[in-house]
Short mmCIF file of the C-alpha atoms (twelve columns), coordinates in Angstrom:
data_MODEL
# 
_entry.id   MODEL 
# 
loop_
_atom_site.group_PDB 
_atom_site.id 
_atom_site.type_symbol 
_atom_site.label_atom_id 
_atom_site.label_alt_id 
_atom_site.label_comp_id 
_atom_site.label_asym_id 
_atom_site.label_seq_id 
_atom_site.Cartn_x 
_atom_site.Cartn_y 
_atom_site.Cartn_z 
_atom_site.pdbx_PDB_model_num 
ATOM 1   C CA . MET A 1   115.731 81.016  119.012 1 
ATOM 2   C CA . LYS A 2   118.781 83.529  119.994 1 
ATOM 3   C CA . ILE A 3   117.360 86.257  118.063 1 
ATOM 4   C CA . VAL A 4   113.862 85.968  119.844 1 
ATOM 5   C CA . ARG A 5   115.484 86.366  123.236 1 
ATOM 6   C CA . PHE A 6   117.648 89.466  122.054 1 
ATOM 7   C CA . LEU A 7   114.458 91.035  120.483 1 
ATOM 8   C CA . TRP A 8   112.599 90.677  123.841 1 
ATOM 9   C CA . THR A 9   115.583 92.062  125.866 1 
ATOM 10  C CA . CYS A 10  115.633 95.187  123.402 1 
ATOM 11  C CA . ALA A 11  111.948 95.310  123.886 1 
ATOM 12  C CA . ALA A 12  112.021 95.317  127.617 1 
ATOM 13  C CA . ALA A 13  114.945 97.740  127.864 1 
ATOM 14  C CA . ALA A 14  113.038 100.189 125.562 1 
ATOM 15  C CA . LEU A 15  109.928 100.005 127.849 1 
ATOM 16  C CA . LEU A 16  111.931 100.458 130.950 1 
ATOM 17  C CA . ALA A 17  113.489 103.601 129.576 1 
ATOM 18  C CA . ALA A 18  110.154 104.883 128.387 1 
ATOM 19  C CA . THR A 19  108.654 104.319 131.817 1 
ATOM 20  C CA . LEU A 20  111.651 106.472 133.487 1 
ATOM 21  C CA . ALA A 21  110.709 109.483 131.033 1 
ATOM 22  C CA . PRO A 22  109.408 112.723 132.443 1 
ATOM 23  C CA . ALA A 23  105.702 113.148 132.593 1 
ATOM 24  C CA . ARG A 24  104.871 116.737 131.711 1 
ATOM 25  C CA . ALA A 25  102.682 116.870 128.627 1 
ATOM 26  C CA . GLU A 26  102.871 119.888 125.763 1 
ATOM 27  C CA . ALA A 27  100.738 120.247 122.694 1 
ATOM 28  C CA . ILE A 28  102.679 121.704 120.104 1 
ATOM 29  C CA . PRO A 29  101.603 120.686 116.416 1 
ATOM 30  C CA . ALA A 30  99.611  122.937 113.963 1 
ATOM 31  C CA . PHE A 31  96.208  122.536 115.121 1 
ATOM 32  C CA . ALA A 32  97.013  122.272 118.754 1 
ATOM 33  C CA . ARG A 33  98.932  125.634 118.260 1 
ATOM 34  C CA . LYS A 34  96.069  127.216 116.545 1 
ATOM 35  C CA . TYR A 35  93.270  126.308 118.942 1 
ATOM 36  C CA . LYS A 36  95.377  125.987 122.229 1 
ATOM 37  C CA . LEU A 37  94.258  122.438 122.820 1 
ATOM 38  C CA . SER A 38  96.133  119.526 124.045 1 
ATOM 39  C CA . CYS A 39  96.872  116.718 121.243 1 
ATOM 40  C CA . THR A 40  94.531  114.448 123.184 1 
ATOM 41  C CA . THR A 41  91.645  116.684 122.156 1 
ATOM 42  C CA . CYS A 42  91.780  114.595 118.653 1 
ATOM 43  C CA . HIS A 43  94.537  111.787 119.226 1 
ATOM 44  C CA . ALA A 44  94.823  108.980 121.564 1 
ATOM 45  C CA . PRO A 45  97.622  108.695 121.211 1 
ATOM 46  C CA . PHE A 46  98.915  110.506 118.075 1 
ATOM 47  C CA . PRO A 47  98.641  109.996 115.118 1 
ATOM 48  C CA . ARG A 48  95.652  107.699 115.903 1 
ATOM 49  C CA . LEU A 49  92.525  109.486 115.932 1 
ATOM 50  C CA . LYS A 50  89.633  109.262 118.316 1 
ATOM 51  C CA . PRO A 51  85.909  109.949 117.351 1 
ATOM 52  C CA . PHE A 52  86.351  113.737 117.980 1 
ATOM 53  C CA . GLY A 53  89.369  113.913 115.857 1 
ATOM 54  C CA . ASP A 54  87.410  112.172 112.985 1 
ATOM 55  C CA . GLU A 55  84.703  114.797 113.430 1 
ATOM 56  C CA . PHE A 56  87.353  117.624 113.425 1 
ATOM 57  C CA . ALA A 57  88.744  116.353 110.087 1 
ATOM 58  C CA . ALA A 58  85.271  115.829 108.621 1 
ATOM 59  C CA . ASN A 59  84.410  119.566 109.387 1 
ATOM 60  C CA . GLY A 60  87.099  120.838 107.418 1 
ATOM 61  C CA . PHE A 61  89.671  121.135 110.086 1 
ATOM 62  C CA . ALA A 62  87.618  123.917 111.978 1 
ATOM 63  C CA . LEU A 63  86.041  123.760 115.391 1 
ATOM 64  C CA . PRO A 64  82.570  124.992 115.507 1 
ATOM 65  C CA . GLY A 65  82.245  128.211 117.187 1 
ATOM 66  C CA . GLN A 66  85.812  128.649 117.388 1 
ATOM 67  C CA . GLU A 67  86.489  130.430 113.997 1 
ATOM 68  C CA . SER A 68  86.072  134.177 113.928 1 
ATOM 69  C CA . ASP A 69  87.040  137.171 111.866 1 
ATOM 70  C CA . ARG A 70  90.175  137.708 113.720 1 
ATOM 71  C CA . SER A 71  91.332  134.324 112.387 1 
ATOM 72  C CA . TYR A 72  91.460  135.622 108.872 1 
ATOM 73  C CA . ILE A 73  93.170  138.775 106.817 1 
ATOM 74  C CA . ASP A 74  91.031  141.656 106.339 1 
ATOM 75  C CA . GLY A 75  91.849  142.435 102.661 1 
ATOM 76  C CA . GLY A 76  88.660  144.803 102.007 1 
ATOM 77  C CA . ASP A 77  87.126  141.955 99.998  1 
ATOM 78  C CA . ASP A 78  84.336  139.966 101.367 1 
ATOM 79  C CA . LEU A 79  84.910  136.985 99.031  1 
ATOM 80  C CA . LEU A 80  88.545  136.683 100.213 1 
ATOM 81  C CA . HIS A 81  89.010  134.011 102.999 1 
ATOM 82  C CA . LEU A 82  92.821  133.891 103.860 1 
ATOM 83  C CA . ASN A 83  94.085  132.498 107.272 1 
ATOM 84  C CA . ARG A 84  96.104  134.838 109.257 1 
ATOM 85  C CA . ASP A 85  98.387  132.155 110.259 1 
ATOM 86  C CA . PHE A 86  99.511  129.339 107.958 1 
ATOM 87  C CA . PRO A 87  99.468  126.091 109.967 1 
ATOM 88  C CA . VAL A 88  102.558 123.944 109.569 1 
ATOM 89  C CA . ALA A 89  103.869 120.926 111.556 1 
ATOM 90  C CA . VAL A 90  106.530 118.353 111.257 1 
ATOM 91  C CA . ARG A 91  106.483 114.579 111.899 1 
ATOM 92  C CA . LEU A 92  109.988 113.087 112.426 1 
ATOM 93  C CA . ASP A 93  110.375 109.222 112.957 1 
ATOM 94  C CA . ALA A 94  113.389 107.275 113.799 1 
ATOM 95  C CA . PHE A 95  113.794 103.366 114.278 1 
ATOM 96  C CA . ALA A 96  116.271 100.745 114.951 1 
ATOM 97  C CA . THR A 97  115.364 97.444  113.776 1 
ATOM 98  C CA . VAL A 98  116.766 94.142  114.455 1 
ATOM 99  C CA . PHE A 99  116.266 91.088  112.142 1 
ATOM 100 C CA . GLU A 100 117.534 87.900  110.713 1 
ATOM 101 C CA . ASP A 101 119.189 88.296  107.443 1 
ATOM 102 C CA . GLN A 102 119.030 85.768  104.447 1 
ATOM 103 C CA . GLU A 103 122.100 83.962  105.993 1 
ATOM 104 C CA . GLY A 104 120.443 83.512  109.222 1 
ATOM 105 C CA . GLU A 105 122.588 86.079  111.049 1 
ATOM 106 C CA . THR A 106 121.244 88.607  113.505 1 
ATOM 107 C CA . ALA A 107 121.545 92.143  111.836 1 
ATOM 108 C CA . LEU A 108 121.060 95.722  112.967 1 
ATOM 109 C CA . ASP A 109 119.686 98.373  111.046 1 
ATOM 110 C CA . LEU A 110 119.861 102.057 112.266 1 
ATOM 111 C CA . GLN A 111 116.884 103.903 110.429 1 
ATOM 112 C CA . SER A 112 117.347 107.487 111.135 1 
ATOM 113 C CA . PRO A 113 115.410 109.358 109.935 1 
ATOM 114 C CA . PHE A 114 112.908 106.771 108.882 1 
ATOM 115 C CA . GLY A 115 110.631 109.498 107.830 1 
ATOM 116 C CA . LEU A 116 110.394 113.394 107.834 1 
ATOM 117 C CA . LYS A 117 107.140 114.904 106.875 1 
ATOM 118 C CA . LEU A 118 106.067 118.643 106.320 1 
ATOM 119 C CA . LEU A 119 102.264 118.959 107.075 1 
ATOM 120 C CA . SER A 120 99.747  121.766 106.578 1 
ATOM 121 C CA . GLY A 121 95.975  121.576 106.975 1 
ATOM 122 C CA . GLY A 122 93.193  124.256 107.562 1 
ATOM 123 C CA . THR A 123 90.108  126.050 106.316 1 
ATOM 124 C CA . LEU A 124 89.835  127.670 103.096 1 
ATOM 125 C CA . ALA A 125 86.272  129.035 103.589 1 
ATOM 126 C CA . GLN A 126 83.314  128.021 105.481 1 
ATOM 127 C CA . ASP A 127 82.801  124.237 105.326 1 
ATOM 128 C CA . VAL A 128 85.735  123.954 102.961 1 
ATOM 129 C CA . GLY A 129 89.162  122.755 104.147 1 
ATOM 130 C CA . TYR A 130 92.360  121.348 102.815 1 
ATOM 131 C CA . TYR A 131 95.210  118.958 103.974 1 
ATOM 132 C CA . PHE A 132 98.521  118.044 102.464 1 
ATOM 133 C CA . TYR A 133 101.950 116.616 103.641 1 
ATOM 134 C CA . PHE A 134 105.201 116.506 101.795 1 
ATOM 135 C CA . TYR A 135 107.460 113.348 102.565 1 
ATOM 136 C CA . MET A 136 110.886 115.116 102.607 1 
ATOM 137 C CA . SER A 137 112.337 111.776 103.405 1 
ATOM 138 C CA . GLU A 138 110.789 108.102 103.408 1 
ATOM 139 C CA . ARG A 139 113.412 105.495 103.992 1 
ATOM 140 C CA . GLY A 140 116.093 107.770 102.591 1 
ATOM 141 C CA . GLU A 141 114.387 108.995 99.518  1 
ATOM 142 C CA . VAL A 142 112.450 111.974 98.655  1 
ATOM 143 C CA . ALA A 143 108.931 110.525 98.262  1 
ATOM 144 C CA . GLY A 144 107.131 113.779 97.625  1 
ATOM 145 C CA . VAL A 145 103.479 114.655 98.003  1 
ATOM 146 C CA . GLU A 146 101.195 111.958 99.310  1 
ATOM 147 C CA . ASP A 147 98.009  113.114 101.024 1 
ATOM 148 C CA . ALA A 148 96.827  116.172 99.552  1 
ATOM 149 C CA . TYR A 149 93.089  117.144 99.064  1 
ATOM 150 C CA . ILE A 150 90.311  119.781 99.336  1 
ATOM 151 C CA . HIS A 151 87.321  118.894 101.528 1 
ATOM 152 C CA . PHE A 152 83.898  120.281 100.854 1 
ATOM 153 C CA . ASN A 153 81.827  119.690 104.070 1 
ATOM 154 C CA . ASP A 154 78.054  119.636 104.248 1 
ATOM 155 C CA . VAL A 155 77.650  120.246 100.554 1 
ATOM 156 C CA . GLY A 156 74.249  122.006 99.809  1 
ATOM 157 C CA . GLY A 157 73.488  121.912 103.386 1 
ATOM 158 C CA . ILE A 158 73.060  118.171 103.553 1 
ATOM 159 C CA . PRO A 159 75.333  115.617 105.336 1 
ATOM 160 C CA . LEU A 160 77.257  115.093 102.172 1 
ATOM 161 C CA . ASP A 161 81.118  115.491 102.042 1 
ATOM 162 C CA . ILE A 162 83.218  115.610 98.928  1 
ATOM 163 C CA . MET A 163 86.989  115.298 98.785  1 
ATOM 164 C CA . VAL A 164 89.065  115.917 95.696  1 
ATOM 165 C CA . GLY A 165 92.770  115.188 95.383  1 
ATOM 166 C CA . GLN A 166 95.090  112.283 96.469  1 
ATOM 167 C CA . PHE A 167 94.398  110.047 99.222  1 
ATOM 168 C CA . GLN A 168 94.500  106.316 100.132 1 
ATOM 169 C CA . ALA A 169 91.579  104.123 98.891  1 
ATOM 170 C CA . CYS A 170 91.782  102.296 102.169 1 
ATOM 171 C CA . ASP A 171 90.984  105.189 104.279 1 
ATOM 172 C CA . PRO A 172 87.369  104.491 104.939 1 
ATOM 173 C CA . LEU A 173 88.464  100.953 106.003 1 
ATOM 174 C CA . MET A 174 91.611  101.438 108.095 1 
ATOM 175 C CA . LYS A 175 93.756  104.498 107.858 1 
ATOM 176 C CA . ARG A 176 97.598  103.317 107.302 1 
ATOM 177 C CA . GLU A 177 99.054  106.530 107.975 1 
ATOM 178 C CA . LEU A 178 97.315  106.688 111.450 1 
ATOM 179 C CA . ARG A 179 98.627  103.194 112.917 1 
ATOM 180 C CA . LEU A 180 100.746 102.959 115.769 1 
ATOM 181 C CA . THR A 181 103.010 100.139 114.550 1 
ATOM 182 C CA . TYR A 182 105.987 99.878  112.464 1 
ATOM 183 C CA . GLU A 183 104.479 96.833  110.697 1 
ATOM 184 C CA . ASP A 184 102.013 97.937  108.014 1 
ATOM 185 C CA . TYR A 185 98.659  96.865  107.189 1 
ATOM 186 C CA . ALA A 186 99.954  94.610  104.319 1 
ATOM 187 C CA . ILE A 187 97.033  93.660  102.095 1 
ATOM 188 C CA . TYR A 188 96.245  97.299  101.508 1 
ATOM 189 C CA . LYS A 189 99.582  98.283  99.902  1 
ATOM 190 C CA . THR A 190 99.969  94.816  98.004  1 
ATOM 191 C CA . ARG A 191 99.996  94.647  94.389  1 
ATOM 192 C CA . ILE A 192 99.235  91.373  92.618  1 
ATOM 193 C CA . GLY A 193 101.613 90.232  89.803  1 
ATOM 194 C CA . LEU A 194 102.159 93.074  87.542  1 
ATOM 195 C CA . SER A 195 99.045  94.979  88.400  1 
ATOM 196 C CA . GLY A 196 99.523  98.531  89.079  1 
ATOM 197 C CA . ASN A 197 96.335  98.570  91.339  1 
ATOM 198 C CA . ASN A 198 96.171  98.290  95.283  1 
ATOM 199 C CA . LEU A 199 94.248  99.985  98.035  1 
ATOM 200 C CA . ALA A 200 96.948  102.534 98.737  1 
ATOM 201 C CA . TYR A 201 97.606  106.175 97.321  1 
ATOM 202 C CA . ASP A 202 95.507  107.181 94.268  1 
ATOM 203 C CA . ARG A 203 94.117  110.081 92.682  1 
ATOM 204 C CA . GLY A 204 90.231  110.734 92.439  1 
ATOM 205 C CA . ILE A 205 87.080  111.869 94.261  1 
ATOM 206 C CA . ILE A 206 85.478  110.748 97.378  1 
ATOM 207 C CA . ALA A 207 81.767  111.353 98.398  1 
ATOM 208 C CA . SER A 208 80.514  110.494 101.716 1 
ATOM 209 C CA . TYR A 209 77.042  110.623 102.816 1 
ATOM 210 C CA . ASP A 210 75.356  109.949 106.425 1 
ATOM 211 C CA . LEU A 211 71.831  108.689 106.663 1 
ATOM 212 C CA . GLN A 212 71.554  110.104 110.366 1 
ATOM 213 C CA . SER A 213 68.306  108.494 111.081 1 
ATOM 214 C CA . SER A 214 69.587  105.000 110.621 1 
ATOM 215 C CA . GLY A 215 73.202  105.505 111.239 1 
ATOM 216 C CA . THR A 216 74.200  104.484 107.959 1 
ATOM 217 C CA . ASN A 217 77.258  105.781 106.185 1 
ATOM 218 C CA . LEU A 218 77.831  105.610 102.412 1 
ATOM 219 C CA . VAL A 219 81.240  106.129 100.736 1 
ATOM 220 C CA . GLY A 220 81.863  106.110 97.209  1 
ATOM 221 C CA . MET A 221 85.189  106.856 95.152  1 
ATOM 222 C CA . LEU A 222 86.155  107.266 91.443  1 
ATOM 223 C CA . LEU A 223 89.713  106.741 91.105  1 
ATOM 224 C CA . ASN A 224 92.413  106.810 88.338  1 
ATOM 225 C CA . GLY A 225 93.644  103.430 89.462  1 
ATOM 226 C CA . ASN A 226 97.242  103.730 88.927  1 
ATOM 227 C CA . GLY A 227 98.523  105.044 92.087  1 
ATOM 228 C CA . LYS A 228 100.409 108.581 92.415  1 
ATOM 229 C CA . ALA A 229 102.932 108.109 89.510  1 
ATOM 230 C CA . PRO A 230 104.132 111.222 87.724  1 
ATOM 231 C CA . ALA A 231 102.248 112.341 84.719  1 
ATOM 232 C CA . GLU A 232 103.235 111.411 81.311  1 
ATOM 233 C CA . ASP A 233 102.351 113.445 78.331  1 
ATOM 234 C CA . GLY A 234 100.290 115.573 80.623  1 
ATOM 235 C CA . ARG A 235 98.110  112.796 81.839  1 
ATOM 236 C CA . PHE A 236 98.001  111.366 85.281  1 
ATOM 237 C CA . ASP A 237 95.931  108.312 84.372  1 
ATOM 238 C CA . SER A 238 97.862  105.922 82.332  1 
ATOM 239 C CA . ASP A 239 94.730  104.420 80.538  1 
ATOM 240 C CA . ARG A 240 91.447  105.494 79.715  1 
ATOM 241 C CA . LEU A 241 89.767  103.230 82.460  1 
ATOM 242 C CA . LYS A 242 88.605  104.354 86.099  1 
ATOM 243 C CA . ASN A 243 88.064  102.371 89.040  1 
ATOM 244 C CA . GLY A 244 85.078  102.670 91.519  1 
ATOM 245 C CA . PHE A 245 84.797  101.928 95.057  1 
ATOM 246 C CA . LEU A 246 81.486  101.825 97.372  1 
ATOM 247 C CA . ARG A 247 81.563  101.048 101.275 1 
ATOM 248 C CA . VAL A 248 78.238  101.031 103.354 1 
ATOM 249 C CA . GLY A 249 78.849  101.207 107.038 1 
ATOM 250 C CA . GLN A 250 76.150  100.535 109.674 1 
ATOM 251 C CA . ALA A 251 76.370  101.811 113.223 1 
ATOM 252 C CA . MET A 252 75.251  99.102  115.714 1 
ATOM 253 C CA . GLY A 253 74.879  101.096 118.869 1 
ATOM 254 C CA . GLU A 254 77.562  103.300 120.463 1 
ATOM 255 C CA . TYR A 255 80.535  100.789 120.166 1 
ATOM 256 C CA . LEU A 256 80.178  98.868  117.033 1 
ATOM 257 C CA . GLU A 257 80.142  99.583  113.328 1 
ATOM 258 C CA . VAL A 258 80.017  97.052  110.662 1 
ATOM 259 C CA . GLY A 259 80.495  97.603  106.986 1 
ATOM 260 C CA . TYR A 260 81.072  96.084  103.409 1 
ATOM 261 C CA . PHE A 261 82.891  97.298  100.542 1 
ATOM 262 C CA . GLY A 262 83.407  96.581  97.012  1 
ATOM 263 C CA . TYR A 263 86.126  97.846  94.452  1 
ATOM 264 C CA . TYR A 264 86.010  97.227  90.585  1 
ATOM 265 C CA . GLY A 265 88.767  98.353  88.216  1 
ATOM 266 C CA . GLU A 266 90.381  97.596  84.888  1 
ATOM 267 C CA . GLU A 267 93.853  98.226  83.745  1 
ATOM 268 C CA . LEU A 268 95.797  97.908  80.546  1 
ATOM 269 C CA . GLY A 269 99.111  96.124  80.288  1 
ATOM 270 C CA . ALA A 270 102.105 98.153  78.985  1 
ATOM 271 C CA . ALA A 271 102.627 97.120  75.437  1 
ATOM 272 C CA . ALA A 272 106.117 97.132  73.786  1 
ATOM 273 C CA . GLY A 273 106.219 97.697  69.978  1 
ATOM 274 C CA . ASP A 274 103.657 95.510  68.137  1 
ATOM 275 C CA . ALA A 275 102.920 93.439  71.305  1 
ATOM 276 C CA . PRO A 276 99.220  93.045  72.069  1 
ATOM 277 C CA . VAL A 277 97.763  94.860  74.966  1 
ATOM 278 C CA . PHE A 278 96.010  92.713  77.769  1 
ATOM 279 C CA . THR A 279 93.335  93.834  80.094  1 
ATOM 280 C CA . ASN A 280 93.328  92.744  83.810  1 
ATOM 281 C CA . ARG A 281 89.977  93.249  85.655  1 
ATOM 282 C CA . LEU A 282 90.021  93.225  89.461  1 
ATOM 283 C CA . LEU A 283 87.521  93.093  92.223  1 
ATOM 284 C CA . TYR A 284 88.040  93.749  95.722  1 
ATOM 285 C CA . HIS A 285 85.074  92.977  98.070  1 
ATOM 286 C CA . GLY A 286 84.814  92.128  101.876 1 
ATOM 287 C CA . PRO A 287 83.552  93.034  105.223 1 
ATOM 288 C CA . ASP A 288 85.125  95.198  108.111 1 
ATOM 289 C CA . ILE A 289 84.401  95.784  111.767 1 
ATOM 290 C CA . LYS A 290 85.200  98.517  113.952 1 
ATOM 291 C CA . ALA A 291 84.373  97.943  117.699 1 
ATOM 292 C CA . GLY A 292 85.583  99.616  121.085 1 
ATOM 293 C CA . ASN A 293 85.009  102.102 123.997 1 
ATOM 294 C CA . GLY A 294 88.535  103.648 123.854 1 
ATOM 295 C CA . THR A 295 89.958  101.218 126.203 1 
ATOM 296 C CA . VAL A 296 89.764  98.326  123.994 1 
ATOM 297 C CA . ASP A 297 89.562  98.902  120.392 1 
ATOM 298 C CA . LEU A 298 89.157  96.160  117.579 1 
ATOM 299 C CA . THR A 299 89.556  96.883  113.879 1 
ATOM 300 C CA . PHE A 300 89.116  93.792  111.592 1 
ATOM 301 C CA . GLN A 301 89.348  93.580  107.707 1 
ATOM 302 C CA . TYR A 302 88.591  90.682  105.506 1 
ATOM 303 C CA . LEU A 303 88.846  91.015  101.699 1 
ATOM 304 C CA . ARG A 304 88.966  88.999  98.599  1 
ATOM 305 C CA . ARG A 305 90.507  90.222  95.493  1 
ATOM 306 C CA . ARG A 306 90.266  88.423  92.093  1 
ATOM 307 C CA . ASP A 307 92.257  89.407  89.126  1 
ATOM 308 C CA . THR A 308 91.672  88.166  85.736  1 
ATOM 309 C CA . ASN A 309 95.030  88.660  84.138  1 
ATOM 310 C CA . PRO A 310 97.590  90.166  86.779  1 
ATOM 311 C CA . LEU A 311 100.472 89.213  84.532  1 
ATOM 312 C CA . PHE A 312 99.099  90.653  81.346  1 
ATOM 313 C CA . VAL A 313 99.840  87.424  79.290  1 
ATOM 314 C CA . ALA A 314 98.070  85.431  76.687  1 
ATOM 315 C CA . GLY A 315 95.850  82.463  77.855  1 
ATOM 316 C CA . ALA A 316 95.930  83.649  81.651  1 
ATOM 317 C CA . SER A 317 93.917  82.316  84.278  1 
ATOM 318 C CA . GLU A 318 92.311  84.169  87.135  1 
ATOM 319 C CA . CYS A 319 94.186  84.780  90.339  1 
ATOM 320 C CA . GLU A 320 92.468  85.022  93.681  1 
ATOM 321 C CA . THR A 321 94.022  86.548  96.720  1 
ATOM 322 C CA . ASP A 322 92.558  86.681  100.324 1 
ATOM 323 C CA . GLY A 323 93.773  89.306  102.915 1 
ATOM 324 C CA . ILE A 324 93.109  89.808  106.516 1 
ATOM 325 C CA . VAL A 325 94.131  92.832  108.941 1 
ATOM 326 C CA . ALA A 326 93.144  92.443  112.428 1 
ATOM 327 C CA . GLU A 327 94.237  95.000  115.099 1 
ATOM 328 C CA . VAL A 328 93.672  95.337  119.001 1 
ATOM 329 C CA . VAL A 329 94.580  98.682  120.511 1 
ATOM 330 C CA . LEU A 330 94.714  98.502  124.509 1 
ATOM 331 C CA . SER A 331 94.475  101.912 126.278 1 
ATOM 332 C CA . PRO A 332 94.282  101.146 129.932 1 
ATOM 333 C CA . HIS A 333 93.244  104.773 130.755 1 
ATOM 334 C CA . SER A 334 91.503  105.555 127.662 1 
ATOM 335 C CA . ASP A 335 92.389  108.755 126.051 1 
ATOM 336 C CA . ARG A 336 94.608  109.669 129.017 1 
ATOM 337 C CA . SER A 337 96.785  106.520 128.689 1 
ATOM 338 C CA . ARG A 338 100.571 107.157 128.768 1 
ATOM 339 C CA . HIS A 339 101.087 103.398 127.854 1 
ATOM 340 C CA . VAL A 340 99.299  101.888 124.770 1 
ATOM 341 C CA . PHE A 341 99.605  98.257  123.513 1 
ATOM 342 C CA . THR A 342 98.775  97.019  120.079 1 
ATOM 343 C CA . LEU A 343 98.191  93.610  118.810 1 
ATOM 344 C CA . LEU A 344 98.293  93.178  114.882 1 
ATOM 345 C CA . TYR A 345 97.780  90.350  112.566 1 
ATOM 346 C CA . ASN A 346 98.412  90.283  108.904 1 
ATOM 347 C CA . ARG A 347 97.684  87.541  106.424 1 
ATOM 348 C CA . ILE A 348 97.684  87.380  102.536 1 
ATOM 349 C CA . ASP A 349 97.034  84.025  100.765 1 
ATOM 350 C CA . SER A 350 97.229  84.389  97.034  1 
ATOM 351 C CA . ASP A 351 97.437  82.039  93.931  1 
ATOM 352 C CA . LEU A 352 100.505 83.843  93.272  1 
ATOM 353 C CA . ASP A 353 102.691 82.432  96.056  1 
ATOM 354 C CA . ALA A 354 105.146 85.405  95.861  1 
ATOM 355 C CA . ASN A 355 102.545 87.601  97.290  1 
ATOM 356 C CA . ASP A 356 101.834 85.210  100.518 1 
ATOM 357 C CA . TYR A 357 102.435 86.898  103.875 1 
ATOM 358 C CA . GLU A 358 101.590 86.195  107.429 1 
ATOM 359 C CA . THR A 359 102.803 88.115  110.508 1 
ATOM 360 C CA . PHE A 360 101.942 88.667  114.083 1 
ATOM 361 C CA . THR A 361 102.915 91.916  115.834 1 
ATOM 362 C CA . VAL A 362 103.182 92.954  119.501 1 
ATOM 363 C CA . GLY A 363 103.763 96.563  120.306 1 
ATOM 364 C CA . ALA A 364 103.972 99.147  123.098 1 
ATOM 365 C CA . THR A 365 103.977 102.762 123.178 1 
ATOM 366 C CA . ARG A 366 105.135 105.124 125.967 1 
ATOM 367 C CA . LEU A 367 103.918 108.604 125.581 1 
ATOM 368 C CA . ALA A 368 107.042 110.802 126.928 1 
ATOM 369 C CA . ARG A 369 105.088 113.874 125.571 1 
ATOM 370 C CA . ARG A 370 101.704 114.119 123.814 1 
ATOM 371 C CA . ASN A 371 103.573 114.639 120.796 1 
ATOM 372 C CA . LEU A 372 106.555 112.304 121.436 1 
ATOM 373 C CA . ARG A 373 106.272 108.520 121.433 1 
ATOM 374 C CA . LEU A 374 108.867 105.831 122.490 1 
ATOM 375 C CA . THR A 375 107.932 102.447 120.819 1 
ATOM 376 C CA . ALA A 376 109.034 98.829  121.003 1 
ATOM 377 C CA . GLU A 377 107.572 96.137  118.673 1 
ATOM 378 C CA . PHE A 378 108.263 92.471  118.086 1 
ATOM 379 C CA . THR A 379 107.013 90.773  114.737 1 
ATOM 380 C CA . TYR A 380 107.052 87.284  113.833 1 
ATOM 381 C CA . ASP A 381 106.931 86.318  110.185 1 
ATOM 382 C CA . LEU A 382 105.174 82.782  109.842 1 
ATOM 383 C CA . GLU A 383 105.677 82.916  106.046 1 
ATOM 384 C CA . VAL A 384 109.536 82.616  106.355 1 
ATOM 385 C CA . GLU A 385 109.831 81.964  109.958 1 
ATOM 386 C CA . THR A 386 112.071 85.012  110.906 1 
ATOM 387 C CA . ALA A 387 111.489 87.665  113.643 1 
ATOM 388 C CA . ARG A 388 112.005 91.211  113.613 1 
ATOM 389 C CA . GLY A 389 112.229 93.855  116.418 1 
ATOM 390 C CA . ALA A 390 111.891 97.631  116.130 1 
ATOM 391 C CA . LEU A 391 112.506 100.308 118.621 1 
ATOM 392 C CA . GLY A 392 111.506 103.793 117.701 1 
ATOM 393 C CA . VAL A 393 110.929 107.418 118.438 1 
ATOM 394 C CA . VAL A 394 108.000 109.364 116.810 1 
ATOM 395 C CA . SER A 395 107.513 112.871 117.165 1 
ATOM 396 C CA . ALA A 396 105.262 115.835 115.824 1 
ATOM 397 C CA . PHE A 397 106.112 119.422 116.543 1 
# 
């Protein structure tokens, strides 16, 4: 196909340009500024976290032994814990995509800026942290606040963490916001029929507990179950029902973790006038695998979703949906790699055919700076037999 040859030509040109980029690395964003550390301390490459970055976030965005009285304002009140500096960072992404339109013609779309975020995070008190970002522009619209939470670390002196706020339900599985590709993890953001439920953004509480003797991690959530829609009549939850999530993860040595999760929820369909209100009950469950040594990393997720009435109609039958996300990230020089390669597979197979989706993605990243990435990506959609290429610049400062 002409489009395939054209997309590969674009990808090769982008990689050549990236290879010729200068090599000096600088660490600029908020936490790197505060602690005077390279972005590679936590990211490989950004925004993808390596194990130390996960630990840093789990510790309330504080480095053990690095916090001192000089980091905070002395207001003459021992109960006041006010940061001397307010950590702020910006993320700016721009892409150009080439794709086949509905008429089968090749089209070019300049997506600049694709996204513009204002981020902040830090400590509020010992073992208490916060994080939020405001999406000033997402695909040309003001998306508002997405991640926003307060994190209580080691509550009661035991390995129990509690987060309260707005976050993605899929975060314990695969973190969408930290992926390296333009292509998304499709099953997590998919809503079936007229259902308002998926595994993306929601409001609620997360509790995480580590059984250190066995290497077992337990994560539970209590969620509103209707996303991050604005409050109506002073209420964020659109009905009286709550959703629950539980994942059990087990470390199998240094380089492998396996897990299984379940998610159950109920939702009421919107009623107009005297129309009856129908209830949809949904259940997600499935295994996930995380394996890797920093050079080759694999993440795999299989899930099955069952909805009892996703169209909210009388006499509805159940709808089953199977989803797969599989990703391999290749970093030839581990966290010091300037080039990183990604293979991503998405599949959704639903009784409601409109939700079916299947893609293969090959992506490459070149670090021009530790906080500046050049990306090239090719995605083939097996469902509609079309291709898409994306060239991008991802920056944080």
